[in-house]
MARFI-761122 format. One record per atom (N, C-alpha, C): residue in three letters; x, y, z. Coordinates in pm, whole numbers, plus 50000, padded with zeros to 5 digits. Atoms other than C-alpha are relative to their C-alpha. Example, Ala and Ser with C-alpha at 12.3 -4.5 7.8 and 13.67 -1.06 7.14 Angstrom:
2
ALA500894988150000;ALA512304955050780;ALA500905012050000;SER499184988149994;SER513674989450714;SER499235010950073;
! end
This chain:
83
MET500524997549818;MET437688862145618;MET498194997949993;THR501225005950025;THR433958847845645;THR499295007250100;ASP500954989749958;ASP430928866545765;ASP499104991950097;ASP501055009249922;ASP429458835845964;ASP500085004950170;VAL499884998049853;VAL428948837946337;VAL500724986450068;LEU499355011149943;LEU431358816446523;LEU499644999250175;ALA500255002149918;ALA430408802746894;ALA500874988350073;TYR499315009049867;TYR431778784647210;TYR498644997550071;VAL500995003249934;VAL429248762547358;VAL500704989350134;LEU499375004049907;LEU430588753347693;LEU499254989050100;MET500895010049882;MET429158721747907;MET500224989650054;ARG499925011249926;ARG428438700748169;ARG499634991349979;ILE500605015150059;ILE428038664348128;ILE499924997050132;LYS500215009949903;LYS426108642648381;LYS501404991249971;LEU499135015749959;LEU428848611448506;LEU499254992349888;GLY500185013150114;GLY429158584648229;GLY499185001349887;PHE500734994050149;PHE427278605747954;PHE501314999549908;THR499024997850071;THR430468617147784;THR499894995849875;ASP499755001250086;ASP430798595447514;ASP498424999749918;GLN501834998450050;GLN426788594947436;GLN500005012449937;VAL500214980350081;VAL427018636847408;VAL500934998749901;LEU499004997750106;LEU430158632447192;LEU499564996249865;GLU500625002050105;GLU428188609146953;GLU499055008749942;ARG501514990950076;ARG425178632146905;ARG500875015050003;LEU498684984350053;LEU427428665546895;LEU500854998349859;ARG499165001250084;ARG429238649246629;ARG499164999449844;GLU501454999150117;GLU425618649346401;GLU500395012249985;ILE500064984050047;ILE426238687146378;ILE500405005549924;ASP499284996850128;ASP426848696346084;ASP501535014050023;GLU499414983349916;GLU428168732646205;GLU501165000050125;ALA499314999249899;ALA430118722546451;ALA501824993749909;VAL498164998250070;VAL434388732246364;VAL500544989650069;ARG499195004349911;ARG435638715346672;ARG499364994550096;ILE500875010449893;ILE434458691846951;ILE501704997350087;ALA498935004849971;ALA436838690447253;ALA499554995050101;VAL500775006949879;VAL436788670247586;VAL501275009450121;THR499724989049903;THR437838694247886;THR500774995550131;THR499874999249811;THR439308695348261;THR499535013150017;GLY501204987049932;GLY437818719848457;GLY498405001749997;GLU501074995849955;GLU434948739048522;GLU499124989149851;TYR501155002950084;TYR433298727848173;TYR501044983249932;ASP499895014650044;ASP433158690948054;ASP500654996549838;VAL499644999850146;VAL433268696747674;VAL499535012250002;VAL500534988750085;VAL433418728847462;VAL499894993549864;ILE500265003850185;ILE432498725547088;ILE499675013849965;LEU499684987550089;LEU433218754846847;LEU498874997049878;LEU500834999150168;LEU430278761546569;LEU500025011649942;GLU499624989050110;GLU430328781446269;GLU498414999349926;VAL502085002750044;VAL426318790846190;VAL499795013249896;ARG500034985850082;ARG425458818245937;ARG499165012650067;ASN500554989949905;ASN423498839246212;ASN499974996150109;LEU500654996849854;LEU422478845846541;LEU498664987850040;GLU501395008449980;GLU418968828146451;GLU500494985549959;ALA499595009450035;ALA420838796846313;ALA500854997750128;LEU499294998449940;LEU423288796246592;LEU498474997750144;TYR501444994949927;TYR419718802746812;TYR499264983750016;ASP500355013150073;ASP418408768046657;ASP500764988550026;ILE499245011649991;ILE421298747446677;ILE500044995750202;THR500055003849878;THR421608752447090;THR498584999750038;VAL501365009449904;VAL417958750547200;VAL499254987949937;ASN501075006750035;ASN416368730246956;ASN500904985449975;ARG499115014449981;ARG419488703646930;ARG501124997750085;ILE498775004349858;ILE422398706247221;ILE499014999750125;HIS500295000049897;HIS419788713947444;HIS499164989050050;LYS500925010749991;LYS418058683747390;LYS500564987950017;ILE499055008349967;ILE420928661147439;ILE499834990050128;GLU500195008649850;GLU420348634947716;GLU501685002250058;GLY498725000849922;GLY423488639247972;GLY500515010450024;ILE499614981149973;ILE423888680147927;ILE499775001950096;GLU500314992349836;GLU423718693248261;GLU499485015149968;GLU500224988349961;GLU424038728448185;GLU501095009449866;THR498824989450059;THR425758753547896;THR499765011649970;THR499694990550015;THR427308784547852;THR500345000049837;THR499404995750149;THR427878802147480;THR500275007350041;ALA499204986750092;ALA429818825247375;ALA500445002449911;VAL499784991750119;VAL429788844947071;VAL501275005449972;VAL498764996049987;VAL433078851446935;VAL499545015149929;GLU500234982550056;GLU433358891146884;GLU501065003349867;LYS498534993850073;LYS436728891346697;LYS500914985950050;MET498995010350011;MET439058860146576;MET501445010450009;ILE498814993950026;ILE442568871346628;ILE501204985249903;SER499495007250072;SER444848850546395;SER501994997450089;THR498424995749936;THR448778844546541;THR500974994649902;
! end
């Protein structure tokens, strides 16, 4: 088990920007998974970072600056349960 921080970033994307946003998100090395979803959020990304400061850096200085992202919600994983 790792001591790294896992977090989901849920995003609402402007119409017509999904592919452009996905290209930019794929450049983030800490991205474990990227999913295009239906429902309230358009894209969900799972990040694995070494600490909360690194999470802050990625969300504020990288993700929030991607053109086409209207809104984000970040959920830090407190406990991961294997099935």
